[in-house]
C-alpha positions in Angstrom: 0.0 0.1 0.1 1.2 3.6 -0.6 2.6 5.4 2.2 0.2 8.0 3.9 0.9 11.2 5.9 4.2 13.1 5.9 6.7 11.4 3.8 10.4 11.0 5.0 13.3 12.4 3.0 14.3 8.9 1.9 10.8 8.2 0.7 11.0 11.5 -1.4 14.3 10.3 -2.9 13.0 6.9 -3.8 9.8 8.5 -5.4 12.1 10.7 -7.6 14.3 7.8 -8.5 11.2 5.8 -9.6 9.8 8.7 -11.6 13.2 9.2 -13.3 13.4 5.5 -14.0 9.8 5.8 -15.4 10.8 8.6 -17.7 13.6 6.5 -19.2 11.2 3.6 -19.7 8.8 5.9 -21.4 11.5 7.2 -23.7 12.2 3.6 -24.8 8.8 2.1 -24.7 6.2 4.7 -24.8 3.4 5.4 -22.5 1.7 2.0 -23.0 4.9 0.1 -22.6 5.5 1.4 -19.1 4.9 -1.6 -16.9 5.6 -1.7 -13.2 8.1 -4.4 -13.7 10.1 -2.5 -16.3 10.0 0.7 -14.1 11.4 -1.2 -11.0 14.0 -3.1 -13.0 15.3 0.3 -14.4 15.4 1.8 -11.0 17.4 -1.1 -9.6 14.5 -1.9 -7.1 12.7 -4.9 -6.1 9.4 -5.7 -8.1 6.3 -4.4 -6.6 8.0 -1.4 -4.9 5.8 1.0 -6.8 2.9 0.0 -4.7 4.7 1.2 -1.6 5.6 4.6 -2.9 2.6 5.4 -5.2 -1.2 4.9 -5.0 -1.1 3.3 -8.4 0.6 3.2 -11.8 -1.4 6.2 -13.0 0.2 8.3 -10.2 3.7 7.4 -11.3 2.9 7.9 -15.0 1.5 11.4 -14.3 4.6 12.2 -12.1 6.8 11.2 -15.0 4.9 13.4 -17.5 5.3 16.3 -15.1 9.0 15.4 -14.5 9.5 15.6 -18.3 7.8 18.8 -18.7 9.8 20.3 -15.9 13.1 19.2 -17.6 11.9 20.9 -20.9 10.9 24.0 -19.0 14.3 24.4 -17.1 16.1 24.0 -20.4 14.2 26.7 -22.1 14.5 29.0 -18.9 18.3 28.5 -19.1 18.4 29.3 -22.8 16.1 32.4 -22.1 18.5 33.7 -19.5 21.5 33.5 -21.8 19.6 35.5 -24.6 20.4 39.1 -25.2 18.0 40.0 -27.9 14.5 39.2 -28.8 15.6 37.0 -31.7 18.0 35.0 -29.4 14.9 34.6 -27.1 12.9 33.1 -30.1 15.9 30.8 -30.7 15.9 29.7 -27.1 12.1 29.0 -27.2 12.1 27.0 -30.5 15.4 25.2 -30.1 14.2 24.3 -26.4 11.3 22.5 -27.8 13.5 20.3 -29.9 16.0 18.9 -27.5 19.2 17.8 -29.3 19.3 14.4 -27.7 15.5 13.8 -27.9 14.2 14.5 -31.5 14.3 10.8 -32.5 11.6 8.7 -33.8 11.1 6.4 -30.6 10.7 9.5 -28.4 8.3 11.2 -30.9 6.2 8.1 -30.9 6.4 8.0 -27.0 5.1 11.6 -26.8 2.5 10.9 -29.5 1.1 8.5 -27.1 0.9 11.1 -24.3 -0.9 13.5 -26.7 -3.4 10.9 -27.4 -4.0 10.2 -23.8 -4.7 13.8 -23.1 -7.8 13.5 -25.2 -9.3 11.1 -22.8 -7.5 11.8 -19.3 -8.2 15.2 -17.7 -4.8 15.2 -15.9 -2.8 14.8 -19.1 -5.1 17.4 -20.7 -4.2 19.8 -17.9 -0.5 19.3 -18.4 -0.9 20.0 -22.1 -2.8 23.2 -21.4 0.0 24.3 -19.0 2.5 23.6 -21.8 0.7 25.7 -24.3 0.2 28.6 -21.8 4.0 28.5 -21.0 4.8 28.5 -24.7 2.4 31.6 -25.2 3.9 33.4 -22.4 7.3 33.0 -23.6 6.4 34.1 -27.0 4.6 37.1 -25.5 7.8 38.2 -23.9 9.3 38.4 -27.4 6.4 40.0 -29.4 4.2 41.8 -26.8 5.6 45.2 -27.7 5.3 44.6 -31.5 1.9 42.8 -31.9 -1.6 43.6 -30.9 -3.2 40.7 -28.6 -5.3 39.3 -31.4 -2.1 39.0 -33.8 -0.1 37.5 -30.8 -2.8 34.8 -30.2 -2.7 33.8 -33.8 0.9 33.6 -33.9 1.1 31.5 -30.7 -1.4 29.0 -32.3 0.5 28.9 -35.7 3.9 28.3 -33.9 2.5 25.6 -31.4 0.9 23.9 -34.4 4.3 23.9 -36.3 6.2 22.5 -33.3 3.5 19.7 -32.7 3.3 19.0 -36.4 6.9 18.5 -36.8 7.1 16.1 -33.8 4.2 14.3 -35.4 6.0 14.0 -38.7 9.0 12.7 -36.8 6.9 10.0 -35.4 5.2 9.0 -38.6 7.9 9.3 -41.1 11.4 10.0 -39.5 12.3 12.0 -42.6 13.8 15.2 -41.1 16.4 16.1 -38.7 16.4 18.5 -35.6 18.2 21.4 -37.6 15.7 21.1 -40.5 12.7 21.1 -38.0 14.0 24.2 -36.4 14.6 25.8 -39.7 11.0 25.1 -40.7 9.6 26.6 -37.5 11.6 29.7 -38.2 10.4 29.8 -41.8 6.9 30.0 -40.4 7.8 32.7 -37.8 9.5 34.8 -40.5 6.2 34.6 -42.7 4.4 36.2 -39.6 6.4 39.3 -39.3 7.6 42.1 -41.6 11.4 42.5 -42.3 11.5 45.6 -40.1 9.9 43.7 -37.1 12.6 40.8 -37.6 15.4 43.4 -37.6 14.2 45.0 -34.5 14.3 41.7 -32.7 17.8 41.0 -34.0 19.1 44.5 -33.3 17.0 46.2 -30.7 19.3 49.1 -30.5 19.5 49.7 -34.2 
């Protein structure tokens, strides 16, 4: 049975280790290939240990998706902190959504399974909404002084659709690489702005 009440430090550590192991299993086998046995084996723990630290497999799966989203968010935040211009902020946002070590067909297929689950599972749907709100907020930090609210909303939908679509293409066909995917997103972004707007993002002091 899962632990109740206030958890100890070692219990928190074990939960984190199991969620990290679940994430590794997810990247290799997808959402529906994440069995308790695989997770425990990946974590180097005895079979059945999940039942002690979690109320059920759904809890560890949800924790794993949150864990991955946090890794993605932290990577984007680190890139944004290093950016010096609006254009570099755009690069941070787009490149952060195509992690160099993760844009592979198996991982794309794994994430496709999460997107499908969001259609029927309210918890996963909430995580997807949080992801899109964060993306929109990051884009607003670049465009808010240049674009009206309606235009910003439209741009956010288009850029999100490009990112999602290229991950879907990777899962279905595996016929493009990370650099090409990023270039395609920027092609779409350039189509949404004038040359003058792009130059102001690249050279804000110019």
